[in-house]
C-alpha positions as CSV (number, residue, x, y, z in Angstrom):
1,M,-52.2,59.0,26.4
2,Q,-54.7,58.1,28.9
3,K,-58.0,59.6,28.4
4,P,-60.2,61.0,31.4
5,Q,-62.8,58.3,32.5
6,T,-65.3,60.9,33.8
7,A,-67.5,63.1,31.6
8,V,-65.6,66.2,30.6
9,Q,-67.7,69.5,30.5
10,R,-64.8,72.1,30.4
11,L,-61.6,71.0,28.7
12,G,-58.4,73.0,28.6
13,V,-55.9,72.8,25.6
14,F,-52.5,74.0,26.0
15,G,-49.8,73.4,23.3
16,G,-46.1,74.5,23.1
17,A,-42.7,73.3,22.2
18,F,-41.9,72.6,26.0
19,D,-38.2,72.7,25.3
20,P,-38.1,72.8,28.2
21,P,-41.4,73.3,30.0
22,H,-40.8,75.9,32.7
23,L,-42.6,77.3,35.8
24,A,-44.6,79.9,33.8
25,H,-46.1,77.1,31.9
26,L,-47.0,75.5,35.1
27,A,-48.4,78.6,36.4
28,L,-50.6,79.4,33.5
29,V,-52.1,75.8,33.5
30,E,-52.8,76.0,37.4
31,A,-54.5,79.4,37.1
32,A,-56.6,78.2,34.2
33,V,-57.7,75.3,36.2
34,A,-58.6,77.3,39.2
35,Q,-60.3,80.4,37.4
36,L,-62.0,78.4,34.6
37,Q,-63.0,75.4,36.6
38,L,-61.3,73.0,34.1
39,D,-62.1,69.2,34.4
40,H,-59.1,68.5,32.5
41,V,-56.2,70.2,30.5
42,H,-54.6,68.4,27.4
43,V,-50.9,69.5,27.5
44,L,-49.6,69.0,23.9
45,P,-46.0,69.1,23.1
46,T,-45.5,70.4,19.6
47,G,-44.8,67.9,16.8
48,H,-43.3,69.3,13.4
49,A,-42.7,73.0,14.6
50,W,-43.1,74.4,11.0
51,H,-43.1,78.0,12.6
52,K,-39.8,77.7,14.5
53,P,-36.6,79.0,13.3
54,R,-34.6,76.3,15.0
55,L,-34.8,72.5,15.4
56,L,-36.6,71.3,18.6
57,S,-35.0,68.8,20.9
58,D,-36.0,65.1,20.5
59,A,-39.6,64.6,21.1
60,A,-39.1,61.9,23.6
61,H,-37.1,64.2,25.8
62,R,-39.8,67.0,25.6
63,V,-42.7,64.6,26.5
64,A,-40.7,63.2,29.4
65,M,-40.0,66.8,30.7
66,T,-43.6,67.7,30.3
67,R,-44.6,64.7,32.3
68,L,-42.4,65.6,35.1
69,A,-43.3,69.3,35.0
70,F,-47.1,68.6,35.3
71,A,-47.0,65.4,37.3
72,H,-48.5,67.0,40.5
73,V,-51.6,68.6,38.6
74,P,-54.4,65.9,38.5
75,Q,-56.2,67.5,35.8
76,V,-53.3,67.5,33.2
77,V,-53.3,64.8,30.5
78,V,-50.1,64.9,28.6
79,D,-51.2,64.4,25.0
80,E,-48.8,63.2,22.3
81,R,-51.1,63.5,19.2
82,E,-49.1,66.3,17.9
83,I,-45.8,64.4,18.2
84,L,-47.4,61.5,16.5
85,R,-49.1,63.5,13.7
86,T,-47.1,63.7,10.4
87,G,-46.3,66.9,8.5
88,P,-47.2,70.3,9.9
89,S,-49.2,70.3,13.0
90,Y,-52.0,72.8,13.4
91,T,-53.8,73.8,16.5
92,V,-57.2,73.9,14.6
93,D,-56.6,70.0,13.8
94,T,-56.2,69.3,17.3
95,L,-59.3,71.2,18.4
96,H,-61.4,69.5,15.8
97,E,-60.1,66.1,17.1
98,L,-60.9,67.0,20.8
99,Q,-64.2,68.4,19.7
100,S,-65.2,64.9,18.1
101,E,-63.8,63.1,21.2
102,Y,-65.5,65.2,23.8
103,P,-68.6,66.5,22.0
104,Q,-70.2,67.8,25.2
105,A,-67.4,69.7,26.4
106,Q,-66.6,73.5,26.0
107,L,-63.0,73.8,24.8
108,Y,-60.6,76.5,26.3
109,L,-57.4,77.3,24.2
110,L,-54.7,78.4,26.8
111,L,-52.0,80.6,25.5
112,G,-49.0,82.5,26.8
113,D,-48.6,86.1,25.9
114,D,-46.1,85.4,23.0
115,Q,-48.7,82.9,21.5
116,R,-51.6,85.5,21.9
117,R,-49.7,88.2,20.0
118,S,-49.1,85.9,17.1
119,L,-52.7,84.8,16.8
120,S,-53.4,86.8,13.7
121,S,-50.8,84.6,11.7
122,W,-52.5,81.3,13.0
123,H,-53.7,78.7,10.5
124,Q,-57.5,79.1,10.4
125,I,-57.8,81.6,13.4
126,G,-61.4,82.0,12.7
127,E,-62.3,78.5,13.0
128,I,-60.1,78.3,16.2
129,E,-62.1,81.2,17.5
130,R,-65.4,79.4,16.7
131,I,-64.4,76.0,18.3
132,A,-62.7,77.2,21.4
133,I,-62.7,80.0,24.1
134,I,-59.3,81.7,23.9
135,C,-57.7,82.5,27.1
136,A,-54.3,84.2,27.6
137,A,-51.8,85.2,30.3
138,G,-49.4,87.9,29.9
139,R,-45.7,88.1,30.5
140,D,-43.7,91.3,31.4
141,M,-42.3,92.4,27.9
142,A,-39.8,94.8,29.5
143,V,-37.8,91.9,30.6
144,R,-38.5,89.3,27.9
145,A,-35.3,88.0,26.4
146,W,-34.5,87.6,22.9
147,N,-30.9,86.5,22.2
148,K,-29.0,85.7,19.0
149,E,-30.4,82.2,18.7
150,S,-34.0,83.4,18.5
151,G,-33.2,86.6,16.5
152,P,-35.3,89.7,16.7
153,A,-38.6,89.6,18.3
154,P,-41.1,88.5,15.3
155,T,-43.7,91.0,14.3
156,H,-47.2,89.9,13.4
157,P,-50.3,91.7,12.1
158,P,-52.3,93.3,14.8
159,L,-55.2,91.3,16.1
160,S,-58.7,92.5,15.0
161,D,-60.6,94.4,17.6
162,T,-63.2,91.8,17.7
163,L,-60.7,88.9,18.3
164,Q,-58.8,91.1,20.8
165,A,-62.2,91.7,22.7
166,R,-63.0,88.2,23.0
167,I,-59.8,86.9,24.3
168,R,-60.0,86.2,28.2
169,T,-57.2,87.1,30.4
170,L,-56.0,84.9,33.1
171,D,-55.2,86.4,36.4
172,M,-51.7,85.5,37.4
173,P,-48.2,87.1,38.2
174,L,-46.0,88.2,35.4
175,M,-43.5,85.5,35.0
176,P,-40.8,86.7,32.5
177,H,-39.5,82.9,31.9
178,S,-37.8,82.2,28.6
179,A,-37.1,78.8,27.4
180,T,-34.3,80.3,25.3
181,D,-32.6,81.7,28.5
182,I,-33.1,78.3,30.2
183,R,-31.4,76.6,27.3
184,V,-28.6,79.1,27.4
185,L,-28.0,78.3,31.2
186,A,-28.2,74.7,30.8
187,A,-25.6,74.7,28.0
188,T,-23.1,75.7,30.5
189,E,-24.4,73.7,33.3
190,Q,-25.8,76.4,35.5
191,A,-28.3,76.1,38.0
192,L,-32.1,76.4,36.8
193,T,-33.5,77.0,40.3
194,G,-36.7,79.1,40.0
195,L,-37.1,78.4,36.2
196,V,-38.1,75.0,35.9
197,S,-39.1,72.2,38.5
198,P,-36.6,70.3,40.4
199,A,-37.5,67.2,38.5
200,V,-37.2,68.9,35.1
201,E,-33.8,70.3,36.1
202,R,-32.4,67.0,37.0
203,Y,-33.7,65.5,33.9
204,I,-32.0,68.3,31.9
205,H,-28.7,67.9,33.6
206,E,-28.8,63.9,33.6
207,H,-29.3,63.8,29.8
208,H,-27.1,66.6,29.0
209,L,-29.8,68.6,27.2
210,Y,-28.8,71.7,25.4
211,R,-25.1,71.2,25.6
212,P,-22.9,72.3,22.7
213,H,-22.2,69.4,20.4
């Protein structure tokens, strides 16, 4: 990871499995950069995904795809710290590290709608709220996909009124992209046009990702 050389005042933090990174991820980051006037965004592929019901693709592939997906966004720093961290990887630990590295910066935690709805179950959510301003984007739940691989949509305790009121909403189009659906399409070598960037699509097909074994 190459750290920004200039003073950072507004730092976005966006984590996820990125298995694969898709266009809704890109749209969220671009909206956050524009609307929050972020100097940089640390995009962090998940390491040990203790909360995922399935094994993630190899970290090297997810990092490579993430670099391709965000290559044209100059504010993005692809940060591998959660990949390199041993044991369960918690967002609060990443925020503490970034706070130490950039003590003058305001941290903005960027979330997709699915992440926002699960916030009540996050490790040390109160500390996360203290450290960072939480900013979320919505997706159209009417068309959000859940298939046999992912199982029924998980349920989480409702967010407190206080936390809900403090979450900022990013203004961006509803994008019902699903990494699960993309993996299903890739498994049968179908086109992924309009779902992932052309570079990521080429990578998926060239490395035969998500094919049945």
